[in-house]
C-alpha positions in Angstrom: 362.8 49.6 -13.9 361.5 53.1 -13.3 358.4 54.3 -15.2 358.0 57.9 -16.1 354.6 59.6 -15.9 354.0 61.8 -18.9 351.6 64.7 -18.4 349.6 65.3 -21.5 348.3 68.7 -22.3 346.3 67.4 -25.3 342.6 68.1 -24.7 340.9 65.2 -26.6 337.4 66.5 -26.0 338.3 69.9 -27.4 339.8 68.3 -30.5 336.8 66.0 -31.0 334.4 69.0 -30.9 336.2 70.3 -34.1 335.0 67.3 -36.1 331.3 67.1 -36.6 331.2 63.4 -37.5 332.7 62.6 -34.1 329.5 64.0 -32.4 327.7 60.7 -33.3 327.0 57.9 -31.0 327.3 54.3 -32.1 325.9 51.6 -29.8 325.7 54.2 -27.1 329.4 55.2 -27.4 331.2 58.1 -29.0 332.2 57.4 -32.6 335.9 56.8 -33.1 337.3 56.9 -36.7 340.5 55.0 -37.3 340.5 54.4 -41.0 342.8 57.3 -41.8 344.6 55.4 -44.5 341.4 55.5 -46.6 340.3 59.1 -45.8 340.6 61.7 -43.1 337.7 63.3 -41.4 337.5 67.1 -41.8 337.2 69.6 -39.0 334.4 72.1 -39.2 336.7 74.9 -40.4 337.8 72.9 -43.4 334.1 72.0 -44.2 333.3 75.8 -43.9 336.2 76.7 -46.2 335.2 74.1 -48.8 331.5 75.3 -48.7 332.6 78.9 -49.1 334.8 77.9 -52.0 332.1 76.1 -53.8 329.6 78.9 -53.1 331.8 81.8 -54.2 335.0 80.8 -55.9 334.5 77.6 -57.9 336.1 78.2 -61.3 338.2 76.2 -63.8 341.8 77.6 -63.3 343.9 77.9 -66.5 341.4 76.4 -68.8 339.1 79.2 -69.6 338.8 82.9 -69.9 336.3 83.2 -67.1 336.7 86.4 -65.0 336.9 84.4 -61.8 339.9 82.2 -62.3 342.7 84.7 -61.7 341.3 85.6 -58.3 340.8 81.9 -57.5 344.4 81.2 -58.5 345.8 83.9 -56.2 344.3 82.4 -53.1 346.4 79.3 -52.9 349.5 81.3 -53.9 348.9 83.6 -50.9 348.8 80.5 -48.7 352.3 79.6 -49.6 353.6 82.1 -47.0 351.6 80.4 -44.3 352.9 77.0 -45.3 356.5 78.4 -45.5 356.2 79.5 -41.9 354.6 76.2 -40.8 357.4 74.0 -42.2 360.1 76.7 -41.6 361.3 76.7 -45.2 363.9 79.3 -46.2 362.1 80.7 -49.3 358.4 80.8 -50.2 359.4 79.5 -53.7 360.2 76.2 -52.1 356.5 75.7 -51.6 355.1 74.0 -54.7 351.6 72.7 -55.3 351.4 69.5 -57.2 348.7 67.1 -58.5 347.8 64.3 -56.2 348.4 61.8 -59.0 348.5 58.1 -58.0 349.9 55.6 -60.5 348.0 52.3 -60.7 
């Protein structure tokens, strides 16, 4: 049986550098996180985006008359176009945000 060598262009060290938690050492070895069923680690750009949101945009959408909520609501709506391109959907209206509800 012939085996095929697969050349990977995936730069693991470059990917690891994007996740601050993976810069830790445990027992002298680089931390590896495999419990993605429980939670996923966030890359620095997501952490930065969340920090910016909480510092500048945090508002209760649709439940108050605060001047901030209309501008906060527009941000995810603008992201629908990015998601549309990413999944190659035909119309931006196919991108719908839903609650992450989990029935017990």
